[in-house]
N, C-alpha and C positions, 0 to 999 in steps of 0.2 A: 501522522499523521492518519451531513448525511443527507436531501433533495427533490424537486419535481422535474426534472430535466428530461422530459420526453424528447424534446428537440435535441437536448444535449446528447442523450444516449443514442438516438437514432442517427443524428447528423454526423456526430463525431466518429462513431464506430459501427453504426448499424447493428447494435446489440439487440436485435429482435430474436426471440427464441425460435429456432428453426425446427425444434422437435415438438411433438404433441405435448402441450403443457398440462401438467396435473394440477396447477395452482387453482383453477376455478372449481375443481371438484372437491377441494378439501378446505378445512378451516384456516390453515396457515399457508403463507406464501413466502417466497424469497424476494419478490418483486415489490418495489416501492419507489417513489421518486428519489428518496435519499439513497437507497441502495444502488439504484441505477447510476446516480452521480458518482458514488464511491467506486463502483466497479469500472466505470468509464475512465476515471482519472487514474486509478490503479493500473488498468490495462495499458493505457497510453504511456504512462511514465515507466512502467516495467518494460514495455517494448522499446522505449528510448534507450534504456540501459543495454538491452540485448543487441540492438542495432549498432549502438556506439562501439561495443566490443568488436563486433564483426568488421565495421568500417575501419577501426584503428588497426586491426590485424591486416586487413587488405592493404591499407596504406603503407605500412612498414614493409610488407612483402612485395610492394609494387605490382599487385595482382591486377589482372585485366578487368576484373569486375569491381574495382574500387569505386569508380564514379557512380555505378548503379547502386552499390551498397550505401554510399554517401547520400545519394538521391533519396533512397528509402528512409534514411534517417531524417532528412529534411522534410519528407512527406509526413512522417510521424509528427514533426514539429508543426506542420500546417494543421494537422488534426487537433493537436493540443491547443493551438491558437484559436481554432474555430470553437473548441469547447469553452475556452475562456470568454470568447466573444459572445457566446450564447447566454452567458450570465451577466457580463459587464459591458457588452456593446462593442461596436466595431473599432473605436479608438483604442480601447484596452487590448483588443485582440492584436491590433497592429503593433502596439508598444510591447506586448508580450512576445510576439514573433521576432521583433528586432532584438530583444534581449536574449531570447532563447537561441536564435541562430548565431548570435555573437559568441555565446559560450561554446557552441559546437565548433565554430571557427578556431577558437583557442585550442581545442583538442587537436584539430587538424594541424595547427601550428606546432604543437608539441610533437606530433608524429613526424612532421617534415623536418624539424630540428634534430630529432633523434636519428632519422635516416641520414642526415648530413653530418652527424656527429658534432653538432653545433651546441655546445653546452650553454653558451650565453643565450641562444635562442630557446633552449629548453627552459632555462630559468625565467626568461621573459614571459613565456607562455604560462608557466605556473603562477607567476606573479599576477598576470592578468586574470587567471582563473580564481585566485584568492580574492581579488578585488571585485570580481563579478558577483560573488555571493552576497555581499552587503548591498550592492546596487539592485540585485534581483529581489532581495528581502525588502528593501525600501519600496520598490514598486508594488509588491504584494500587500505590504502593510498599508500603503496609500489607498489600495482598492478595498481592503478588508481589515479593519482594525483588530480583528481576532487573530490575525497573523502578525507576529512580531518580527521585525526585520532581523534582529539578532538571532532569533531561533531559526529563521529560514536560512540565514547565512551559515549557521552551524550545520544544518542539515545538508546544505549543498557542499560544504567543506568535506563532509564524509563521502558524498557522491563523487566529488573530484578525486579524492584519495583512493577510493575503490577502483575507479576506472583507470587511473594512472598506475595503480599497483597491478591490475590485470594486464595492462599493456607492457609495463616494465618487465614483469615476470615472463611474459611471452617473448619479448626481445632477448631476455637472458636465458631463454630455454628452460625456465622453471615452469613447466606446463601445468603441473598439479597446482601450484600457487596461482597461476593465471586463471584457471577455471574455478578455483575456490573464490577468488576475488570477483570473478564474473557473476557467480551466483549471489554473492553478498551484495553486489551493486544492484542486481535485479530485485532482491528482497528489500533493500533499502528504499528503492524508488516506489515499490508497492506501498510501503509504509508512508512515504511522503504523499502519495495520492490520497491515502486515508486521512492524513492530517489536513490536506487542502479541502477535502470534501466536508470534514467536520466543521471547519471554519466557515465554509460557504453556507452550510445548513444553519449554523448559529446566526449568520448574518441575515438569511432569508428563510426563517422558519415556516412562514406561510406558504412559500413557494415550494420548498423541498421538504415534504412530509415523510414520515416513516410509517404511514398508514398501511396496514396489510402485511408487514414483515417485521419479525422480531429481530433484536440485535443478534441473538444466537444464530438465527437462520441466515442473516446477512454475513456474519463471520464465516459460516460454513461455505456460503457461495463464494466469498472472497478467496478463501483458502483453495478451494477446488479450481476456480477459474485461474488463479495465479499459477498454481502448479501445472495445470494442463497446458496453459499458454506457454509457460517456460519449456515444457516438453517439446512443443512445436518448434520453438526457436532453436533449442539445443539439437534437435534431430536434424534440422537443415544443416547446421554447422558441422555436425559429426559426419554426415554423409559427404559433404564437400571435402572434409579432411581425409575421409576414407578413399575417395576416388583419386585424390592427389597423392596418396601415400605420404601424407604430411607427418612430421615427427610428433606432432601434438595430437594425433588421432586417438591414441589410448586415453589421454587426459580428457579430451572432448567427450569420448564415449563414457568415461568414468563419471563426468558431470551429468550426463544423460541418465546413467544408472542411479546416481545419487538422488536425482529428481524422482526416479521411480521409487526409491526407498521412502522418500517423503510422502509420495502419493499413497504408498502402502500403509504408512503410519496413519494417514487420514482415514483410510478405509477400515483399518483395524480399530480405530477409536470408536467407530460406529458399529461394526459387525463382529468384532472379535478377532483373535489371533489366527484361527483356522481360515476364516474368510480372507484375512490379510495375506496369508501365505498363498492361498489360491489366486488372489488378485495379482500378486507379484509374479507368480509363475506365468500367468496369461499375459500380463503387460510386458514382461521382459521377452517373452516369446515373440511378440509382434515387433519389438525392437530388433530382435535377431533376424526377422524376415527382411527388415529394411537393410540390415548389414549384408544379408545374402544377395539382395538386389544390387547393392553397390559392387559386391565382388563379381557378380555375373556381368555387370556392365563393364567393369575393368577387363574381364576376360573375353568380352564380346560374345558371350554365350546367350543367344537369344532364347533358346529353349529354357535355360535356367531362369532367365528374367521373367518369362511368361509363367513358369511354374511358381516362382516366388510371388508374383502378383496374384495368382489364384489363391495362394495360402493367405495373403494379406486380406483378400476379400472374404475368405472363409472365416478368418479370425474374427471379423465383426459379428458373425453369427454365434461363434463360440463364446465371445465375451458377452454378447447380449443374453445368452442362455445363463451364464454365470450370474449376471445382475438380476435377471428375472427370477432366478432361484432364490436370491437373497431378498428380493422385494417384489413379489409377484403382482401385487395390486397396482404398482406404480411404474414398473419397468417392463417393457415388452421387447422380446428378442428382435423382432422385425424392425421396431423403431430404432433400436440401438445399432443394429447392423446397417440400417440405412443412413444413420448419422455418422458412422465411422467410415463409410465409403468415401465421402468428400475429404475426410482427413487423409486417407491413403492417397487419393487423387492429387491433393494439394502438395503433399510432400514429394510425391513422385514427379509432379510437374516442376517443382522447384529444383529437384535434382536433375531431371532430364534436360531442362532448360540450361542449367549450369554446365552440364557436359556438352551440350550443343552450342555453348557460348552465346546464348540468348539471355544476357544478364538482366535486361529489363524485366523479362518475364520471370526470371529466377526470383527477383525480390518482390515482384507483385504476388507471386504464389507464396512466398515466405510470409508476407504480411497477412494474406488470406488464411494460411495455416494457423498463424498465431491467433487471429481473431476467432476463427472457427472453434478452437479448443475452449475459448471462453463460453461459447454456446453450449459445448458439451458439459462444462462445469455447471452451467445454469440448469441443464436438464437433470444431472445427477443430484444437485442440491435440492431441486424441487421435489424429486421423488423421495429423497431421504427425509426431508422435512415432513412430507405428507405421511410417511411411514412412522416416524417418531415424533408426533406432534407435541407430546409432553416434554420431550427433551429439548426441542428447538422452538420454544416460546419463552416469553419473559413473564412469569407469573406475577411479578411485582412491578411490571413496567409502569412508569408514571403516566398519569393521564394528562394530556396536553391542555385540557381545560381546567386542571386543578393547579393554580399558581400559588406557590408558597411565598410569603412576604416576611421580611425581617426589617424592623425599623430601629434605628439607634441615632444618638445625637452626641456631637462633640461636647465633652465636659459633663455629660449626664450619665449616671450609672444605670438608668432604666433601659431595658431592651425589650422590644415587643415582637413576638413571633406569632404570626397569624392571629392577631388581636389578643393574644395572651401575654401579659407583662410579667417580667421578673427583674430582680435587682442583681446587678453585678457588683463585685466588691472592688471594682476599679472602673474608671470611665474611659471611653475612647478619647484620644487626644491627637493633636496635630504637632508634628515635629519635622522641620526642614522640608515643608511642602507635602509631606505624606501623612495620611490618616492611619492611626494605629488602633488595634483592638486586641484584647486579651485572647490568646489562642483557644483557651478552654471554652469560653462562651461562644466564640465563633463556631467552634466545632459542634457544640451542642445545638446551635442554631441550624446548621446545615446537615446534621446527621452523620458527621464523621467521628472517628475514634482517634484519640491522641494518647501517646505514651511519652514519658519524660525521663531523661537520665540526668540527674543532678551533677554527677561527676564530670560529664563532658558538656553539660548544658546544651543537650540536643533534644529536639522534639520531633516525633514522628507522627504524621497525620495519615490515617488510613481512610480513604474515601472510595468506596466501590472497589475496583481493581487497581486503584492507584495508591502509591505510597509516596508521601511528600516528606522530605527531611529538612529541618531548619536548625541552624546553629546560632546561638546568641552571639552578636557582634559581627556576624558575616552578612554581606549583602548578596550572597548567592545561596541557592538551595538546590535540592535534587528532586527530580520527578522520576520515579522508577529507576534510579541510578544515574540519570542524565542531569548534568548540571545546568542551572538556569540562573541568569542574573535577575535579582529582585528589583534593583534600582534604589533600595534603601536597606539599611541593616536591621536585622532582628534585634530587639532590645529587651532588657529586663526593667520593669517599672512596677512599683507597688507589689513586688514579689511575684509578678506574673510575666510569662513570656508574651511579648507584644509583637505582632506582625503587621506589615503593611496591608491594610484592608483590601484595596483594589486589586493588588497582585494575586492574592490567594483566592479571592472570590471569582475573579475572571478566569483564573486557571482552572477552577472547578465548574465553570460554566454558568456563573450567576451574573445577572445584569445589575449594575451598580448605578443608582441615580443620586446625584448630590443636589441638595436644596441650599442655594447660597443664602436665601433669606433667613433661615433659622439654623444653619449648619447641621442639618440632619441628613442621614443617609438611609435610602431604602434599597434593600436587596430583594430581587425577585427571581424565581425560577419555576418552571413547570415541573412538578414532581409529586410523589406520594406524600400524604400527610405523616405517615408513620416514620419514625426515626429510631435508630438504635445508637445510643451513645455510651461511651465508657465513662464510668464515674471517677476513675483515678486519673484525673487530668491535672496539668499544671497551668 
């Protein structure tokens, strides 16, 4: 799974940039209403996955901090509810909170049943989680018709599966598998946040604009924010495992280092392999300092603890110098050192509070550390976009004031595209309540490319970064490899592949208007006039 949500971003997470922003000094920005919505939803949903893993582990371990871990998970749910309420109102926020808290309760039931070796209870909890997806999907579709209940249910099914896998692997001492599933669950919820944001933007295009930020710059912001926030969450958990001498410490630390590898790949994609190697060395060094702090705490070596804190504070300056060297116009050593100081303080606070059994403070600091790293991602993304403006802008971004329109009519072979008419060799028709149109002409109208395989009677539609696959006779299709129900089968008529009109156009972001008086259909979308189409279509 883009916005104007100033209230959304500030009320839900307080995602105001705490670093000196470069955005106002340069042509391109990472900030817009739509990007703030996307980042807020991604951040809150990703945090949900992180906190759920922690709470479930604490529950099965009978840990003293379970209640506070669970409370932080519920507090995250409160923030999500407030975010939904800022768009849809107080009643929707209340309904959302009820549904969201219920599914958290089902996970708790699963943990409790596992602890009691109650197989019937485990199965009952899983059954409730399976039923929850369609209920939640129906709620979202009722609020926003761009979100389909079946698609939401499918997405939540994957969410449930990943969290259950992470928990079951942990119980079975397959710690590598547990943390692999943990990271997959986090990534999946980030994607779910993107999907929700896109649907809200489509519903309220005037409220949630993309003015000032390109798609490429927002994707960069999302990637950096997500990876850096995940770093904060994994670091807290790894430090707890370290001080406890837990058997899964190595796997937790391995997940933290795998996150570093992904961050390194992101830096490498911008600055090259040598810079990526240098970044990884610096980044993993600061992780090592946190490990040293844990060891010194376990050994009750106050001198070593202080020495390690000094190294962590010095690290900010070293890392700042590295970034300023790569991007001297937009990154300043002092700014970066100042920004990383709270990161160190928050992680140390979360750890020290945990050791001191002040668990309420532990999880308050954990959430602060998670949110702070999104600010860090914003700062890095802003500087990178300013440095590489040509790379992080959309040279052919559609103008929102330029609306393309396509008109067609049931039983009539004429199709009009922006006041230019052409004849199709077959006409749109109605069958079993669905409107069908030949795939070739629809593709030409919306600027997509189509390829056809006669042997398998398969059609592939390439639209932007998306690939849609249709099979004649089937009422399901695939979007980038993910199956979706169409609701009506693809058919062959007049030698043409015919597809349900409303499904494919709404899937690609077109508005569909039906005129009952003359059985005509008008498609509209804000986009560029220029289109590239493939001539070899079926």
